[in-house]
C-alpha positions in Angstrom: 56.1 -110.1 -170.6 56.6 -106.5 -170.7 59.8 -105.1 -170.5 58.5 -101.6 -171.3 61.8 -100.8 -172.8 63.3 -99.9 -175.9 66.3 -101.2 -177.4 69.3 -98.2 -177.4 69.8 -97.5 -181.4 71.4 -99.9 -183.5 75.4 -99.1 -184.8 75.9 -99.0 -188.4 77.6 -102.1 -188.4 74.1 -103.8 -187.7 72.4 -101.5 -190.4 72.2 -104.4 -193.4 70.7 -104.5 -197.1 67.9 -106.3 -196.9 67.1 -107.2 -200.5 64.6 -109.2 -202.1 64.7 -110.8 -205.6 63.5 -113.5 -208.0 65.8 -116.4 -205.6 64.5 -114.6 -202.4 60.6 -115.5 -203.8 61.4 -119.0 -204.4 62.1 -120.1 -201.5 59.8 -117.9 -199.5 57.1 -119.8 -202.1 58.7 -123.4 -201.6 57.8 -122.7 -197.9 54.4 -121.6 -197.5 53.4 -124.6 -200.4 55.3 -127.1 -198.9 53.6 -126.1 -195.8 57.1 -125.7 -193.8 58.2 -123.6 -191.1 61.5 -121.4 -190.8 63.2 -120.8 -187.9 64.5 -117.6 -190.1 61.1 -116.6 -190.7 59.8 -117.5 -186.8 62.1 -116.7 -184.7 62.7 -113.1 -187.2 65.9 -114.0 -188.5 68.3 -110.9 -189.6 69.8 -113.3 -192.4 66.9 -114.3 -193.2 67.3 -112.2 -197.3 70.6 -113.7 -197.9 70.2 -117.2 -197.3 66.8 -117.1 -198.8 68.7 -115.7 -201.6 71.1 -118.6 -201.8 68.5 -120.5 -201.5 69.0 -122.4 -198.1 67.1 -122.1 -195.0 67.0 -123.4 -191.2 63.9 -126.2 -190.9 61.5 -125.9 -188.0 60.1 -129.1 -187.4 57.2 -129.7 -184.5 54.9 -126.9 -185.3 56.0 -123.2 -184.6 54.5 -122.6 -181.7 56.6 -123.8 -178.3 56.0 -125.1 -175.1 57.7 -122.7 -173.3 58.4 -118.7 -173.5 62.2 -117.8 -173.8 62.3 -113.5 -173.7 64.7 -113.2 -175.7 63.1 -115.6 -178.7 60.4 -114.8 -181.2 58.9 -118.0 -181.8 55.5 -117.7 -180.9 54.4 -119.5 -177.3 51.2 -121.5 -176.9 49.4 -124.6 -177.2 50.9 -127.4 -179.5 48.8 -129.7 -181.8 50.5 -133.4 -182.3 53.9 -134.0 -184.4 53.0 -133.8 -188.8 53.6 -137.5 -189.5 53.9 -136.3 -193.2 56.4 -133.8 -192.2 59.4 -135.4 -193.0 58.6 -136.0 -196.0 57.7 -132.3 -197.0 60.8 -131.5 -195.6 63.2 -134.1 -196.8 61.1 -132.8 -200.7 61.8 -129.1 -200.2 65.0 -129.6 -199.0 66.2 -131.9 -202.5 64.1 -128.9 -204.3 66.4 -126.6 -203.1 69.2 -128.6 -203.8 70.5 -129.2 -200.0 73.5 -131.0 -199.6 73.9 -129.6 -196.3 70.4 -129.7 -194.1 69.8 -127.8 -190.8 66.9 -129.2 -188.6 65.8 -127.1 -185.5 62.7 -127.1 -183.5 60.4 -125.4 -181.3 60.7 -126.7 -178.1 57.8 -129.2 -177.1 57.9 -130.4 -173.9 53.8 -132.0 -174.2 55.4 -134.1 -175.6 57.0 -137.4 -174.2 60.0 -138.0 -176.0 60.3 -134.0 -176.7 59.5 -134.5 -180.4 63.3 -136.8 -180.6 61.6 -139.7 -182.9 60.4 -137.2 -185.2 63.5 -136.1 -185.7 65.3 -138.4 -186.1 62.6 -139.6 -188.9 62.8 -136.0 -190.9 67.1 -137.3 -190.9 65.9 -140.2 -192.0 63.9 -138.7 -194.6 66.5 -136.0 -195.9 68.8 -139.3 -196.4 66.7 -141.0 -198.1 66.3 -138.3 -200.9 69.4 -137.3 -201.1 71.7 -139.1 -200.8 74.7 -138.0 -199.3 73.5 -135.2 -197.5 75.0 -134.0 -194.1 72.5 -133.2 -191.4 72.8 -130.5 -188.3 70.2 -130.6 -185.7 69.0 -128.2 -183.3 67.7 -129.9 -180.5 65.8 -128.8 -177.3 67.2 -130.0 -174.2 64.7 -133.1 -174.7 63.8 -132.5 -170.6 67.5 -134.3 -169.9 66.4 -137.5 -171.0 68.5 -139.7 -171.9 66.7 -141.6 -173.6 65.5 -139.0 -175.9 69.3 -138.0 -177.4 69.8 -141.3 -177.8 67.0 -142.0 -180.4 68.6 -138.7 -181.6 72.3 -139.4 -181.8 70.6 -142.8 -183.0 69.8 -140.9 -186.2 73.2 -140.3 -187.0 73.3 -136.3 -188.0 76.5 -134.6 -188.4 76.7 -132.0 -185.6 73.8 -132.3 -183.0 73.7 -128.5 -181.8 72.4 -127.8 -178.5 72.3 -123.5 -177.4 73.2 -122.1 -174.0 72.0 -118.9 -175.3 73.9 -117.0 -172.8 75.3 -117.3 -169.4 74.3 -118.7 -166.4 73.1 -116.0 -164.3 70.5 -114.0 -167.0 68.4 -118.1 -167.0 66.2 -116.6 -164.5 64.8 -113.2 -166.8 65.9 -115.0 -170.6 65.4 -118.7 -170.2 63.0 -119.0 -166.9 61.9 -122.6 -167.9 65.4 -123.8 -169.3 69.0 -125.3 -167.2 72.4 -125.1 -167.5 73.2 -127.3 -166.5 70.8 -129.5 -167.5 71.9 -128.1 -171.2 75.3 -128.7 -170.5 74.6 -132.6 -169.7 72.7 -132.6 -172.7 76.2 -132.0 -174.7 78.0 -133.4 -172.5 76.5 -137.1 -173.3 76.0 -136.4 -176.5 80.1 -136.6 -177.4 80.3 -139.9 -174.7 77.8 -141.5 -176.4 78.4 -140.2 -180.0 82.0 -139.2 -179.9 82.0 -138.9 -184.0 79.5 -136.9 -184.2 80.3 -133.1 -183.7 79.0 -130.9 -181.1 77.9 -127.4 -181.1 76.8 -124.8 -178.4 75.9 -120.3 -179.2 75.5 -117.9 -177.0 73.5 -114.3 -177.9 75.8 -111.4 -176.7 74.6 -108.3 -175.4 71.4 -108.8 -172.9 74.1 -108.2 -169.9 76.8 -110.5 -169.4 80.2 -110.0 -168.6 83.4 -111.3 -170.3 85.0 -113.2 -167.4 81.2 -115.0 -167.7 81.2 -115.5 -171.2 84.8 -116.8 -170.4 83.4 -119.6 -168.1 80.6 -120.3 -170.3 83.3 -121.0 -172.8 85.4 -123.3 -170.4 82.0 -125.0 -169.4 81.9 -125.8 -173.1 85.1 -126.9 -173.9 85.2 -129.3 -170.1 81.1 -130.3 -171.9 83.3 -132.3 -175.1 81.5 -129.3 -177.4 84.1 -128.6 -181.0 82.0 -125.6 -182.4 80.9 -122.7 -181.1 78.5 -120.0 -182.2 78.7 -116.3 -180.5 76.3 -113.6 -182.3 74.4 -110.3 -181.3 71.1 -110.6 -179.6 68.5 -108.4 -181.2 65.4 -107.5 -179.4 63.0 -109.1 -181.4 60.0 -106.5 -180.0 58.7 -104.6 -177.7 57.3 -107.4 -174.6 60.5 -108.8 -174.8 63.9 -108.6 -173.3 65.9 -105.2 -174.3 69.5 -105.1 -175.4 71.5 -104.4 -173.0 74.9 -104.0 -175.2 75.7 -104.3 -178.6 79.3 -105.7 -179.1 82.0 -104.4 -182.1 83.1 -106.5 -184.5 86.0 -106.7 -183.5 85.4 -107.5 -180.3 83.7 -111.0 -181.5 86.3 -111.5 -183.7 89.0 -110.8 -180.1 85.7 -113.7 -178.9 86.9 -115.7 -182.1 90.5 -116.1 -181.6 89.9 -117.0 -178.3 87.4 -119.6 -178.9 90.5 -121.3 -180.8 92.8 -120.4 -178.6 91.2 -122.8 -176.6 90.4 -126.1 -178.7 87.3 -125.7 -180.3 87.4 -126.9 -183.9 85.8 -124.5 -185.2 83.7 -120.9 -183.6 82.0 -118.2 -186.0 81.6 -114.7 -183.9 80.4 -111.7 -184.8 77.4 -109.4 -184.5 74.4 -111.5 -187.2 75.7 -115.1 -186.4 73.5 -117.5 -185.5 73.5 -120.9 -184.8 72.7 -122.0 -188.7 74.5 -119.2 -190.4 76.6 -121.1 -192.5 76.6 -124.4 -190.7 77.5 -126.1 -193.4 80.7 -124.1 -194.0 81.3 -124.7 -190.7 81.1 -127.7 -190.0 83.6 -128.4 -192.7 86.1 -126.1 -191.1 85.7 -128.0 -187.7 86.3 -131.7 -189.9 89.0 -130.0 -191.6 90.9 -129.2 -188.2 90.0 -132.1 -187.1 91.7 -133.8 -190.1 94.6 -131.8 -189.6 95.6 -132.3 -186.1 95.1 -136.1 -186.6 
C-alpha cells in the first residue's frame, strides 16, 4: 500500500542523537550470533541505540514476518515458517548474557498457527525462568484471534505483565489495522484481568494518526473498564513511504497532560511521551504499578 505521502517535518523534540559504541555493539552482535530477532530492529524503534547501549532489548519471537499487514508497522509481512523449537533456549541464554532481570517478549502475529503462538510464548517464559532465577517477565501478545484457550496458555505461564496494544482509536482501525478488531482486543484484556488478577494488564496507543482528543479519552475509559492497569502512549513515526503518514506531532506537554489524566482515571502506572513505546523502560513502569497497588492496599 503506497500512501503517496511523506510525513511532515519532525519538530525539534523528536530529534534524537543516535549514539553507537561498544555497549551498543555488544548487544547487536549477541542478537545476531544467537540468531534472534528484536522488535527494536524489525520495527525500527527510535530508542534502539539507547536501549542496546543499556544492554536491554525486546525479543521478537516466532519469526520476523507477520501474517498481517498493519499500515503503521515496519515489520515485514509474508509467509512464516514453523516455530523454532530451539528459540526459547537461545533467547533465555541471550537474556542471561545481557544480565537482564526484566525480560520483555513480543512476537509477530501468527494467524497461521492454531494457537496463535501461545504455546511458544509459554515455552519462552519457562526457558527464561529456568535460566535466570527470580527474573520478571513481560509479554506483549497479539490478539490470538480472540481464542480463550490460547490466552489461558499464556496466562498459565504466569508472566508478571500481559500487554496487548489497542494501538489506535476504533475509527482508524480500517486504515491502520484492517485485520484487527478493537472490541476483540478489549475483550482479550478484560478476560486476562478476570482470569489472572495477579498479572498486570497493560496496553498502548500511538498518537498522531488522525485521532481526536475525545477519541483518545474514550479509549482510555474503555481500557479502564476492561481492567487494564498500565497504559503507554507515544508518537507515531512513519517508518517508510508505504506506511500511513503522520497526521500531527503531539507536543511533550500534551503527552504529560495525557499521563496525568491516565493516572487520574485510575491507571496504576502510565508512561506517555514522544519516544515512549510499549516496552520502553518496561521494568520501571511495572515497578511503579506494583508500588501504586501496594500503597493502595
